[in-house]
Short mmCIF file of the C-alpha atoms (twelve columns), coordinates in Angstrom:
data_MODEL
# 
_entry.id   MODEL 
# 
loop_
_atom_site.group_PDB 
_atom_site.id 
_atom_site.type_symbol 
_atom_site.label_atom_id 
_atom_site.label_alt_id 
_atom_site.label_comp_id 
_atom_site.label_asym_id 
_atom_site.label_seq_id 
_atom_site.Cartn_x 
_atom_site.Cartn_y 
_atom_site.Cartn_z 
_atom_site.pdbx_PDB_model_num 
ATOM 1   C CA . UNK A 1   132.857 135.725 105.060 1 
ATOM 2   C CA . UNK A 2   134.581 132.760 106.723 1 
ATOM 3   C CA . UNK A 3   132.098 132.967 109.578 1 
ATOM 4   C CA . UNK A 4   129.157 132.930 107.152 1 
ATOM 5   C CA . UNK A 5   130.572 129.943 105.311 1 
ATOM 6   C CA . UNK A 6   130.953 128.148 108.606 1 
ATOM 7   C CA . UNK A 7   127.337 128.895 109.471 1 
ATOM 8   C CA . UNK A 8   126.218 127.613 106.069 1 
ATOM 9   C CA . UNK A 9   128.109 124.366 106.610 1 
ATOM 10  C CA . UNK A 10  126.546 124.017 110.064 1 
ATOM 11  C CA . UNK A 11  123.053 124.651 108.704 1 
ATOM 12  C CA . UNK A 12  123.617 122.132 105.910 1 
ATOM 13  C CA . UNK A 13  124.906 119.536 108.349 1 
ATOM 14  C CA . UNK A 14  121.993 120.143 110.717 1 
ATOM 15  C CA . UNK A 15  119.503 119.786 107.885 1 
ATOM 16  C CA . UNK A 16  121.075 116.552 106.701 1 
ATOM 17  C CA . UNK A 17  120.966 115.175 110.236 1 
ATOM 18  C CA . UNK A 18  117.360 116.280 110.649 1 
ATOM 19  C CA . UNK A 19  116.314 114.761 107.319 1 
ATOM 20  C CA . UNK A 20  118.037 111.476 108.179 1 
ATOM 21  C CA . UNK A 21  116.283 111.460 111.567 1 
ATOM 22  C CA . UNK A 22  112.902 112.172 109.954 1 
ATOM 23  C CA . UNK A 23  113.401 109.465 107.322 1 
ATOM 24  C CA . UNK A 24  114.062 106.853 110.018 1 
ATOM 25  C CA . UNK A 25  111.458 108.162 112.476 1 
ATOM 26  C CA . UNK A 26  108.888 105.382 111.921 1 
ATOM 27  C CA . UNK A 27  110.263 101.917 112.704 1 
ATOM 28  C CA . UNK A 28  109.617 99.120  110.206 1 
ATOM 29  C CA . UNK A 29  108.570 95.599  111.132 1 
ATOM 30  C CA . UNK A 30  109.851 92.185  110.027 1 
ATOM 31  C CA . UNK A 31  107.570 91.990  106.972 1 
ATOM 32  C CA . UNK A 32  108.883 95.302  105.638 1 
ATOM 33  C CA . UNK A 33  112.478 94.318  106.325 1 
ATOM 34  C CA . UNK A 34  111.913 91.024  104.470 1 
ATOM 35  C CA . UNK A 35  110.447 92.886  101.478 1 
ATOM 36  C CA . UNK A 36  113.401 95.289  101.477 1 
ATOM 37  C CA . UNK A 37  115.829 92.377  101.473 1 
ATOM 38  C CA . UNK A 38  114.060 90.779  98.476  1 
ATOM 39  C CA . UNK A 39  114.146 94.076  96.588  1 
ATOM 40  C CA . UNK A 40  117.845 94.507  97.338  1 
ATOM 41  C CA . UNK A 41  118.630 90.975  96.160  1 
ATOM 42  C CA . UNK A 42  116.701 91.588  92.936  1 
ATOM 43  C CA . UNK A 43  118.478 94.891  92.339  1 
ATOM 44  C CA . UNK A 44  115.209 96.828  92.618  1 
ATOM 45  C CA . UNK A 45  114.947 100.082 94.530  1 
ATOM 46  C CA . UNK A 46  112.267 100.470 97.184  1 
ATOM 47  C CA . UNK A 47  110.915 103.563 98.905  1 
ATOM 48  C CA . UNK A 48  112.692 104.817 102.011 1 
ATOM 49  C CA . UNK A 49  111.069 104.302 105.391 1 
ATOM 50  C CA . UNK A 50  110.327 108.048 105.522 1 
ATOM 51  C CA . UNK A 51  108.597 107.928 102.142 1 
ATOM 52  C CA . UNK A 52  106.677 104.852 103.229 1 
ATOM 53  C CA . UNK A 53  105.550 106.572 106.417 1 
ATOM 54  C CA . UNK A 54  104.403 109.594 104.389 1 
ATOM 55  C CA . UNK A 55  102.402 107.330 102.057 1 
ATOM 56  C CA . UNK A 56  100.779 105.621 105.029 1 
ATOM 57  C CA . UNK A 57  99.861  108.990 106.523 1 
ATOM 58  C CA . UNK A 58  98.420  110.287 103.234 1 
ATOM 59  C CA . UNK A 59  96.366  107.119 102.711 1 
ATOM 60  C CA . UNK A 60  94.993  107.453 106.242 1 
ATOM 61  C CA . UNK A 61  94.255  111.172 105.830 1 
ATOM 62  C CA . UNK A 62  92.357  110.432 102.619 1 
ATOM 63  C CA . UNK A 63  90.472  107.583 104.343 1 
ATOM 64  C CA . UNK A 64  91.478  105.659 101.235 1 
ATOM 65  C CA . UNK A 65  89.412  102.664 100.204 1 
ATOM 66  C CA . UNK A 66  90.782  102.292 96.664  1 
ATOM 67  C CA . UNK A 67  94.448  102.938 95.857  1 
ATOM 68  C CA . UNK A 68  96.289  102.330 92.591  1 
ATOM 69  C CA . UNK A 69  100.037 101.730 92.642  1 
ATOM 70  C CA . UNK A 70  102.362 101.871 89.631  1 
ATOM 71  C CA . UNK A 71  105.392 99.756  90.468  1 
ATOM 72  C CA . UNK A 72  104.748 96.909  92.914  1 
ATOM 73  C CA . UNK A 73  108.383 96.052  93.533  1 
ATOM 74  C CA . UNK A 74  108.774 93.637  96.436  1 
ATOM 75  C CA . UNK A 75  105.859 95.189  98.322  1 
ATOM 76  C CA . UNK A 76  107.497 97.796  100.576 1 
ATOM 77  C CA . UNK A 77  105.366 100.741 99.444  1 
ATOM 78  C CA . UNK A 78  102.295 98.515  99.213  1 
ATOM 79  C CA . UNK A 79  102.551 97.505  102.872 1 
ATOM 80  C CA . UNK A 80  102.812 101.135 103.923 1 
ATOM 81  C CA . UNK A 81  99.804  102.078 101.788 1 
ATOM 82  C CA . UNK A 82  97.719  99.181  103.093 1 
ATOM 83  C CA . UNK A 83  98.609  100.120 106.666 1 
ATOM 84  C CA . UNK A 84  97.127  103.571 106.064 1 
ATOM 85  C CA . UNK A 85  94.039  102.491 104.136 1 
ATOM 86  C CA . UNK A 86  90.652  101.567 105.521 1 
ATOM 87  C CA . UNK A 87  90.335  97.967  106.769 1 
ATOM 88  C CA . UNK A 88  88.109  97.185  103.777 1 
ATOM 89  C CA . UNK A 89  90.346  98.997  101.295 1 
ATOM 90  C CA . UNK A 90  91.828  97.359  98.211  1 
ATOM 91  C CA . UNK A 91  95.227  98.134  96.705  1 
ATOM 92  C CA . UNK A 92  95.451  97.677  92.928  1 
ATOM 93  C CA . UNK A 93  99.135  97.310  92.100  1 
ATOM 94  C CA . UNK A 94  100.674 97.134  88.634  1 
ATOM 95  C CA . UNK A 95  104.135 95.915  87.682  1 
ATOM 96  C CA . UNK A 96  105.783 94.671  84.508  1 
ATOM 97  C CA . UNK A 97  107.707 92.013  86.467  1 
ATOM 98  C CA . UNK A 98  105.361 89.275  87.778  1 
ATOM 99  C CA . UNK A 99  108.176 87.651  89.755  1 
ATOM 100 C CA . UNK A 100 108.447 90.778  91.905  1 
ATOM 101 C CA . UNK A 101 104.726 90.668  92.534  1 
ATOM 102 C CA . UNK A 102 105.157 87.173  93.962  1 
ATOM 103 C CA . UNK A 103 107.528 88.611  96.549  1 
ATOM 104 C CA . UNK A 104 104.958 91.309  97.298  1 
ATOM 105 C CA . UNK A 105 102.226 88.689  97.811  1 
ATOM 106 C CA . UNK A 106 104.394 86.949  100.387 1 
ATOM 107 C CA . UNK A 107 105.252 90.247  102.073 1 
ATOM 108 C CA . UNK A 108 101.581 91.257  102.290 1 
ATOM 109 C CA . UNK A 109 100.696 87.914  103.875 1 
ATOM 110 C CA . UNK A 110 103.554 88.255  106.350 1 
ATOM 111 C CA . UNK A 111 102.246 91.720  107.237 1 
ATOM 112 C CA . UNK A 112 98.859  90.187  108.072 1 
ATOM 113 C CA . UNK A 113 96.831  91.297  105.047 1 
ATOM 114 C CA . UNK A 114 94.327  88.865  103.588 1 
ATOM 115 C CA . UNK A 115 94.389  88.022  99.890  1 
ATOM 116 C CA . UNK A 116 91.356  90.176  99.084  1 
ATOM 117 C CA . UNK A 117 93.163  93.362  100.180 1 
ATOM 118 C CA . UNK A 118 95.328  93.530  97.043  1 
ATOM 119 C CA . UNK A 119 94.748  93.092  93.326  1 
ATOM 120 C CA . UNK A 120 97.911  92.308  91.392  1 
ATOM 121 C CA . UNK A 121 97.950  93.164  87.691  1 
ATOM 122 C CA . UNK A 122 101.070 92.241  85.713  1 
ATOM 123 C CA . UNK A 123 101.900 94.353  82.699  1 
ATOM 124 C CA . UNK A 124 103.186 97.692  81.485  1 
ATOM 125 C CA . UNK A 125 101.486 100.503 83.395  1 
ATOM 126 C CA . UNK A 126 100.363 102.447 80.327  1 
ATOM 127 C CA . UNK A 127 98.671  99.317  78.984  1 
ATOM 128 C CA . UNK A 128 96.923  98.543  82.284  1 
ATOM 129 C CA . UNK A 129 95.871  101.965 83.588  1 
ATOM 130 C CA . UNK A 130 93.390  102.731 80.755  1 
ATOM 131 C CA . UNK A 131 91.424  99.663  81.875  1 
ATOM 132 C CA . UNK A 132 90.885  101.012 85.397  1 
ATOM 133 C CA . UNK A 133 87.717  102.903 86.323  1 
ATOM 134 C CA . UNK A 134 87.395  106.664 85.881  1 
ATOM 135 C CA . UNK A 135 87.156  108.482 89.216  1 
ATOM 136 C CA . UNK A 136 87.375  105.207 91.112  1 
ATOM 137 C CA . UNK A 137 90.464  105.855 93.243  1 
ATOM 138 C CA . UNK A 138 91.294  107.875 96.334  1 
ATOM 139 C CA . UNK A 139 95.063  107.816 95.825  1 
ATOM 140 C CA . UNK A 140 97.429  106.923 92.980  1 
ATOM 141 C CA . UNK A 141 101.076 106.233 93.810  1 
ATOM 142 C CA . UNK A 142 103.525 106.384 90.902  1 
ATOM 143 C CA . UNK A 143 106.863 104.604 91.242  1 
ATOM 144 C CA . UNK A 144 107.376 103.295 87.730  1 
ATOM 145 C CA . UNK A 145 109.369 104.304 84.673  1 
ATOM 146 C CA . UNK A 146 110.410 107.924 85.217  1 
ATOM 147 C CA . UNK A 147 110.382 108.587 81.494  1 
ATOM 148 C CA . UNK A 148 106.612 107.913 81.548  1 
ATOM 149 C CA . UNK A 149 105.819 110.173 84.516  1 
ATOM 150 C CA . UNK A 150 103.807 112.713 82.528  1 
ATOM 151 C CA . UNK A 151 101.684 109.920 81.065  1 
ATOM 152 C CA . UNK A 152 101.125 108.613 84.591  1 
ATOM 153 C CA . UNK A 153 99.949  112.071 85.629  1 
ATOM 154 C CA . UNK A 154 97.374  112.160 82.841  1 
ATOM 155 C CA . UNK A 155 96.052  108.722 83.754  1 
ATOM 156 C CA . UNK A 156 96.022  109.581 87.460  1 
ATOM 157 C CA . UNK A 157 93.860  112.660 86.907  1 
ATOM 158 C CA . UNK A 158 91.341  110.450 85.142  1 
ATOM 159 C CA . UNK A 159 91.456  107.736 87.825  1 
ATOM 160 C CA . UNK A 160 91.169  110.009 90.862  1 
ATOM 161 C CA . UNK A 161 87.969  111.169 92.469  1 
ATOM 162 C CA . UNK A 162 87.723  114.892 93.273  1 
ATOM 163 C CA . UNK A 163 89.851  115.419 96.380  1 
ATOM 164 C CA . UNK A 164 91.997  112.388 95.590  1 
ATOM 165 C CA . UNK A 165 95.792  112.347 95.822  1 
ATOM 166 C CA . UNK A 166 98.516  111.549 93.316  1 
ATOM 167 C CA . UNK A 167 102.081 110.942 94.529  1 
ATOM 168 C CA . UNK A 168 105.323 110.524 92.563  1 
ATOM 169 C CA . UNK A 169 108.383 108.941 94.166  1 
ATOM 170 C CA . UNK A 170 111.985 109.697 93.221  1 
ATOM 171 C CA . UNK A 171 111.539 113.170 91.762  1 
ATOM 172 C CA . UNK A 172 114.936 114.316 93.088  1 
ATOM 173 C CA . UNK A 173 116.647 111.624 90.973  1 
ATOM 174 C CA . UNK A 174 119.543 111.495 93.453  1 
ATOM 175 C CA . UNK A 175 120.046 115.237 93.136  1 
ATOM 176 C CA . UNK A 176 120.131 115.319 89.347  1 
ATOM 177 C CA . UNK A 177 116.814 117.158 89.025  1 
ATOM 178 C CA . UNK A 178 118.393 120.340 90.398  1 
ATOM 179 C CA . UNK A 179 121.864 119.744 88.939  1 
ATOM 180 C CA . UNK A 180 122.738 122.252 86.207  1 
ATOM 181 C CA . UNK A 181 124.863 119.701 84.325  1 
ATOM 182 C CA . UNK A 182 123.537 117.996 81.194  1 
ATOM 183 C CA . UNK A 183 121.030 115.347 82.290  1 
ATOM 184 C CA . UNK A 184 119.422 112.284 80.673  1 
ATOM 185 C CA . UNK A 185 115.929 112.354 79.212  1 
ATOM 186 C CA . UNK A 186 114.269 110.859 82.289  1 
ATOM 187 C CA . UNK A 187 115.516 113.722 84.465  1 
ATOM 188 C CA . UNK A 188 114.247 116.258 81.946  1 
ATOM 189 C CA . UNK A 189 110.863 114.527 82.107  1 
ATOM 190 C CA . UNK A 190 110.885 114.812 85.909  1 
ATOM 191 C CA . UNK A 191 111.585 118.531 85.623  1 
ATOM 192 C CA . UNK A 192 108.663 118.847 83.223  1 
ATOM 193 C CA . UNK A 193 106.478 116.881 85.637  1 
ATOM 194 C CA . UNK A 194 107.383 119.198 88.518  1 
ATOM 195 C CA . UNK A 195 106.649 122.271 86.406  1 
ATOM 196 C CA . UNK A 196 103.361 120.852 85.127  1 
ATOM 197 C CA . UNK A 197 102.101 119.918 88.593  1 
ATOM 198 C CA . UNK A 198 103.194 123.225 90.127  1 
ATOM 199 C CA . UNK A 199 101.463 125.263 87.408  1 
ATOM 200 C CA . UNK A 200 98.313  123.140 87.198  1 
ATOM 201 C CA . UNK A 201 95.009  124.813 88.019  1 
ATOM 202 C CA . UNK A 202 93.378  121.486 88.916  1 
ATOM 203 C CA . UNK A 203 96.033  120.345 91.409  1 
ATOM 204 C CA . UNK A 204 97.110  121.573 94.849  1 
ATOM 205 C CA . UNK A 205 100.685 120.362 95.255  1 
ATOM 206 C CA . UNK A 206 103.594 119.976 97.645  1 
ATOM 207 C CA . UNK A 207 107.093 118.523 97.273  1 
ATOM 208 C CA . UNK A 208 108.104 116.543 100.367 1 
ATOM 209 C CA . UNK A 209 111.836 116.117 101.112 1 
ATOM 210 C CA . UNK A 210 111.598 112.461 102.145 1 
ATOM 211 C CA . UNK A 211 113.568 109.662 100.537 1 
ATOM 212 C CA . UNK A 212 114.445 110.671 96.989  1 
ATOM 213 C CA . UNK A 213 111.674 113.276 96.868  1 
ATOM 214 C CA . UNK A 214 107.920 112.700 97.052  1 
ATOM 215 C CA . UNK A 215 105.766 114.956 94.868  1 
ATOM 216 C CA . UNK A 216 102.158 115.030 96.104  1 
ATOM 217 C CA . UNK A 217 99.102  116.753 94.705  1 
ATOM 218 C CA . UNK A 218 95.392  116.851 95.472  1 
ATOM 219 C CA . UNK A 219 92.903  116.881 92.614  1 
ATOM 220 C CA . UNK A 220 90.610  119.834 93.173  1 
ATOM 221 C CA . UNK A 221 86.888  119.188 93.294  1 
# 
């Protein structure tokens, strides 16, 4: 028994080391570091470098020309998405805090993206998303209010073309999603989101262990 417990500890340690290595695998440039610093100063969380790299890869794999982002922040995730999108692609990014979007504008410029590559829309996501075009997007990235995640899923299914991707950041909720202790409402909503996506007949899904958990799903044709 002691030997087995020792092996379990070793496996756990190895996995943690491997996950940390994977999360830091893709180096970030000065523009991304600047955006991270602004987010930290503002007390706003930003995606990990591993999550950002996954978003860039998914945008490239989808040959994305139109991407919608819920939660602009200081522009960290937006830079990763733009790096993966087609050169003529446009990122539509929504945030309820216009001052954060100003940081993102600066970060995008520093990363070398021209002004026509991003469309900034200030406002609450559930007020803005209904105004966006049905089936007009290749990828929707959701990093907004976790308590609204199921509403974001419904809007994303409407916005995505067949074969498009929807991604949700932070679904581990710092480990609380799988914690058996009593959890707040937003964690219960994340559990419901995970169950809904997994059981959906119109989505092909995967849960990626990067950052704080990245839930991804493809809308079937």
